[in-house]
C-alpha positions as CSV (number, residue, x, y, z in Angstrom):
1,M,159.3,84.7,120.1
2,T,162.9,84.5,118.8
3,G,163.9,84.6,115.1
4,A,166.1,86.0,112.4
5,L,166.4,89.3,110.7
6,L,166.6,89.0,106.9
7,A,168.2,91.9,105.2
8,L,167.5,92.7,101.6
9,P,170.6,94.0,99.7
10,G,171.4,97.6,100.6
11,N,170.0,97.3,104.1
12,E,172.9,95.4,105.8
13,R,174.1,98.2,108.0
14,M,170.6,98.9,109.5
15,A,169.8,95.2,109.8
16,S,173.1,94.5,111.5
17,A,172.6,97.2,114.1
18,L,169.0,96.0,114.7
19,A,170.2,92.5,115.1
20,R,172.7,93.5,117.8
21,E,170.1,95.6,119.6
22,L,167.5,92.8,119.5
23,G,169.8,89.9,120.1
24,R,168.6,88.2,116.9
25,N,170.6,86.4,114.2
26,L,171.1,88.3,110.9
27,M,170.7,86.5,107.6
28,A,171.3,88.0,104.2
29,L,169.0,87.6,101.3
30,E,170.6,87.2,97.9
31,V,168.6,88.6,95.0
32,H,169.3,87.2,91.5
33,R,168.0,88.7,88.3
34,F,167.6,86.4,85.4
35,P,168.4,87.7,81.9
36,D,164.6,88.2,81.2
37,G,164.4,90.4,84.3
38,E,162.6,87.9,86.6
39,T,163.7,87.6,90.2
40,S,164.9,84.7,92.4
41,L,165.9,84.9,96.1
42,R,168.0,82.8,98.4
43,V,168.8,83.0,102.1
44,V,172.6,83.2,102.2
45,G,174.4,80.6,104.3
46,A,171.2,78.6,104.9
47,A,171.7,75.2,106.5
48,G,169.3,72.4,107.3
49,K,166.6,70.8,105.2
50,F,165.6,72.6,102.0
51,D,162.3,73.7,103.5
52,R,163.3,74.0,107.2
53,I,165.9,76.6,108.0
54,P,167.2,77.1,111.6
55,G,166.4,80.6,112.9
56,I,163.4,80.9,110.5
57,A,161.4,77.7,111.0
58,G,159.0,78.1,113.9
59,C,160.1,81.8,114.5
60,D,158.9,85.3,114.1
61,V,161.0,86.7,111.2
62,A,161.6,90.3,110.4
63,I,162.6,91.5,107.0
64,V,164.5,94.8,106.9
65,C,164.1,96.9,103.7
66,T,163.8,100.6,103.6
67,L,161.5,101.6,100.7
68,D,163.2,104.4,98.8
69,H,163.0,103.6,95.1
70,A,160.1,101.3,96.1
71,D,159.2,100.3,92.6
72,E,162.6,98.7,92.1
73,K,162.4,96.8,95.4
74,I,158.8,95.7,95.8
75,I,158.8,92.3,93.9
76,A,161.9,91.1,95.8
77,L,160.4,92.2,99.1
78,L,157.1,90.5,98.5
79,F,158.9,87.3,97.4
80,A,161.1,87.5,100.5
81,A,158.0,87.4,102.7
82,D,156.7,84.3,100.9
83,L,160.2,82.7,101.0
84,A,160.3,83.1,104.8
85,R,156.9,81.5,105.1
86,D,158.0,78.6,102.8
87,L,161.0,78.1,105.1
88,G,158.7,77.7,108.2
89,A,158.4,81.2,109.6
90,V,155.4,81.5,112.0
91,R,155.0,85.3,111.4
92,V,156.8,87.6,109.0
93,G,157.1,91.3,109.8
94,L,158.6,94.2,107.9
95,V,161.0,96.9,109.2
96,A,160.8,99.6,106.6
97,P,162.6,102.6,108.2
98,Y,161.3,104.7,105.2
99,L,157.8,103.8,104.1
100,A,157.0,104.8,100.5
101,Y,153.7,105.8,98.9
102,M,152.3,107.8,101.8
103,R,152.0,111.2,100.1
104,Q,149.4,110.3,97.5
105,D,146.8,109.9,100.2
106,M,143.8,111.3,98.3
107,R,142.5,111.9,94.8
108,F,143.8,115.4,93.9
109,N,142.6,115.3,90.3
110,P,139.7,113.5,88.5
111,G,140.6,109.9,87.7
112,E,143.8,109.9,89.8
113,S,145.1,107.0,91.8
114,V,145.3,106.9,95.6
115,T,148.5,105.0,95.8
116,A,148.8,105.2,99.6
117,R,145.9,102.8,99.9
118,Y,147.0,100.5,97.1
119,F,150.5,100.1,98.4
120,S,149.2,99.4,101.9
121,R,147.1,96.6,100.6
122,L,150.1,95.0,99.0
123,L,152.1,95.1,102.2
124,S,149.2,94.1,104.5
125,A,148.6,91.0,102.4
126,S,152.2,89.8,102.6
127,F,153.3,90.8,106.1
128,D,151.9,90.2,109.6
129,W,153.2,93.5,111.1
130,L,155.0,96.7,110.1
131,V,157.5,99.0,111.8
132,T,158.5,102.3,110.2
133,A,159.8,105.8,111.1
134,D,158.0,109.1,110.7
135,P,155.7,108.1,107.8
136,H,154.3,111.1,105.9
137,L,150.9,111.3,107.6
138,H,148.9,114.2,106.5
139,R,145.2,113.5,105.7
140,I,145.6,109.9,107.0
141,A,145.6,110.2,110.8
142,S,147.6,107.0,111.5
143,L,148.9,103.9,109.8
144,D,145.8,102.1,111.1
145,G,143.9,104.1,108.6
146,V,145.4,102.3,105.7
147,Y,147.2,99.2,107.0
148,T,145.2,96.2,108.3
149,I,148.2,94.7,110.2
150,P,149.6,95.8,113.5
151,S,151.8,98.8,112.7
152,L,154.0,101.1,114.7
153,A,155.6,104.3,113.6
154,V,158.7,105.5,115.4
155,Q,159.0,109.2,116.1
156,S,162.4,110.8,115.4
157,A,161.8,114.1,117.2
158,A,163.6,113.2,120.4
159,A,166.7,111.8,118.6
160,I,166.9,114.8,116.2
161,G,166.4,117.3,119.1
162,T,169.1,115.6,121.1
163,W,171.5,115.7,118.2
164,I,170.9,119.4,117.5
165,R,171.4,120.2,121.2
166,A,174.8,118.4,121.1
167,H,176.1,119.6,117.8
168,V,174.7,123.1,117.1
169,Q,175.5,126.3,119.0
170,H,172.6,128.6,119.7
171,P,170.1,126.7,117.4
172,G,166.9,128.2,116.2
173,L,164.7,125.7,114.5
174,I,162.9,126.4,111.3
175,G,159.9,124.5,109.9
176,P,159.6,124.7,106.1
177,D,155.8,125.0,106.0
178,A,152.6,125.1,108.1
179,E,152.2,121.3,108.0
180,S,155.5,121.0,109.9
181,R,154.5,123.1,112.9
182,Q,153.6,120.4,115.4
183,W,156.5,118.2,114.5
184,V,159.1,121.0,114.5
185,G,157.7,122.2,117.8
186,E,158.4,118.8,119.3
187,V,161.9,118.7,117.9
188,A,162.5,122.2,119.4
189,R,161.3,121.1,122.8
190,H,163.9,118.3,122.9
191,A,166.6,120.7,121.5
192,G,165.7,123.3,124.1
193,A,165.5,125.9,121.3
194,P,163.0,128.4,119.8
195,F,161.3,127.7,116.5
196,L,159.3,129.3,113.8
197,V,157.5,128.1,110.7
198,L,158.1,129.6,107.2
199,E,155.2,130.6,105.0
200,K,155.4,128.5,101.8
201,T,153.7,128.9,98.4
202,R,154.2,126.1,96.0
203,H,154.0,126.8,92.2
204,G,153.9,123.3,90.8
205,D,156.5,120.5,91.5
206,Q,159.5,122.5,90.6
207,Q,159.0,126.0,92.1
208,V,158.6,126.9,95.8
209,E,158.4,130.4,97.3
210,V,158.9,131.0,101.1
211,S,158.8,134.0,103.4
212,V,160.4,134.4,106.8
213,P,158.1,135.7,109.6
214,D,159.6,138.2,112.1
215,A,161.3,136.7,115.2
216,P,163.5,138.7,117.5
217,W,165.8,135.8,118.2
218,L,166.4,134.9,114.6
219,P,169.4,137.1,113.7
220,G,171.5,135.8,116.6
221,C,170.9,132.1,116.2
222,T,172.2,129.3,114.0
223,P,169.1,128.5,111.9
224,V,168.4,124.7,111.6
225,I,165.8,123.8,109.0
226,V,164.1,120.5,109.9
227,D,162.0,118.5,107.5
228,D,160.7,114.9,107.3
229,I,161.5,114.1,103.7
230,A,164.2,115.6,101.4
231,S,163.4,114.5,97.8
232,T,163.9,117.3,95.2
233,A,165.0,119.6,98.1
234,H,163.3,122.6,96.4
235,T,161.6,123.6,99.7
236,L,164.9,123.3,101.6
237,I,166.8,125.3,99.0
238,A,164.1,128.1,99.0
239,A,164.3,128.2,102.8
240,V,168.1,128.3,102.9
241,R,168.1,131.3,100.5
242,A,165.5,133.1,102.5
243,L,167.3,132.6,105.8
244,K,170.7,133.7,104.5
245,D,169.3,137.2,104.4
246,A,167.7,137.0,107.8
247,C,170.5,135.4,109.8
248,K,174.2,136.0,110.4
249,A,175.0,132.3,110.5
250,A,174.7,130.0,107.5
251,P,171.7,127.7,107.8
252,Q,172.0,124.0,108.6
253,C,169.5,121.3,107.5
254,V,168.3,118.2,109.3
255,V,166.0,115.7,107.6
256,V,164.6,112.3,108.6
257,H,164.5,110.6,105.2
258,A,167.4,111.5,102.9
259,L,165.9,110.6,99.5
260,F,167.7,113.4,97.6
261,A,166.6,112.6,94.0
262,G,169.0,113.3,91.2
263,D,171.3,116.3,92.0
264,A,169.2,117.5,94.9
265,F,171.9,117.0,97.5
266,G,174.5,118.9,95.5
267,D,172.0,121.6,94.7
268,L,171.2,122.0,98.4
269,R,174.9,122.3,99.3
270,A,175.4,124.8,96.5
271,A,172.5,127.0,97.9
272,G,174.8,127.8,100.8
273,V,173.8,125.4,103.6
274,A,176.5,124.9,106.2
275,H,175.8,121.3,107.1
276,I,173.3,118.6,106.2
277,A,172.4,115.8,108.6
278,S,169.9,113.0,108.3
279,C,168.6,110.0,110.2
280,D,169.7,106.6,109.1
281,T,166.3,105.5,107.6
282,V,167.7,105.7,104.1
283,P,171.4,105.0,103.6
284,H,173.2,108.3,102.6
285,A,176.4,110.2,103.2
286,S,174.5,112.6,105.4
287,N,173.4,110.0,107.9
288,A,174.3,111.2,111.4
289,I,171.3,110.4,113.6
290,S,170.5,106.8,114.5
291,L,167.0,105.6,115.0
292,V,168.1,102.0,115.7
293,P,167.1,102.0,119.4
294,E,163.7,103.3,118.6
295,L,163.1,100.9,115.8
296,A,164.3,97.9,117.9
297,D,161.9,98.9,120.7
298,A,159.0,99.1,118.2
299,V,159.9,95.6,116.9
300,R,159.7,94.2,120.4
301,R,156.3,95.9,121.0
302,V,154.7,95.0,117.7
303,C,155.8,91.3,118.1
304,A,153.9,91.2,121.4
305,M,150.7,92.5,119.8
306,P,147.9,90.1,118.9
307,P,147.0,89.8,115.2
308,R,144.4,92.3,113.9
């Protein structure tokens, strides 16, 4: 089924690349904020009748919106899904290269919210399918565990490993904690490089302590720390400091989702990292690794799936 891609503001570069890859028309969404804070949306350049827009009416429409700062975006995103249906879309899907609210996947303290499940209900009620990249799945085995719509998660390991092999001499991959072992091992396989996993102890949200296990290849390599999400960057900074004593070469960092809250990016650079690269799931100056081909392929596959 053909149809348009609708890009929420800030997602134009990713949406444009996906449109070229998929052979779909790209349409921008204009978001207007009224003085009282309420939101209104309009499809830019729309032609035709008020309620039947070519490229949307009778089509499978995909809305592109990465979900960093999700609380600021969610109302416009949900309204966009309803707008597409009002304009005649048969199905409305979501391409969210970064999917928020996956880390709070259980009740850690009495009376605490499990927001991974609450957020999934919001999106499942408004969209017919979902495509994302490397969601933070820990205690939830797959997106099907929380999302009730057809959902596909793109894996970045091959793209990251290929980039490392092409851009880093004598790489040795470093996982920041035990949770990263399987994922870092897959990246290392594609990079053709050895890997190890640091031993991490977290003392609250602001303090992380890591230790480096013995590895005979470590002193002669270029250490590359790989992680899925860089938010406060405390874990990455602790890893950089630990590795500077164990390696001759300055560490590099590769992350999937470059959130970098506050001064995190500058703090990481100041810690002595030689280079920072990220995938293009969240727009950032460090973006160097494209997941557009993988995301486009996932869109093709999910559009062919029957409704759940």
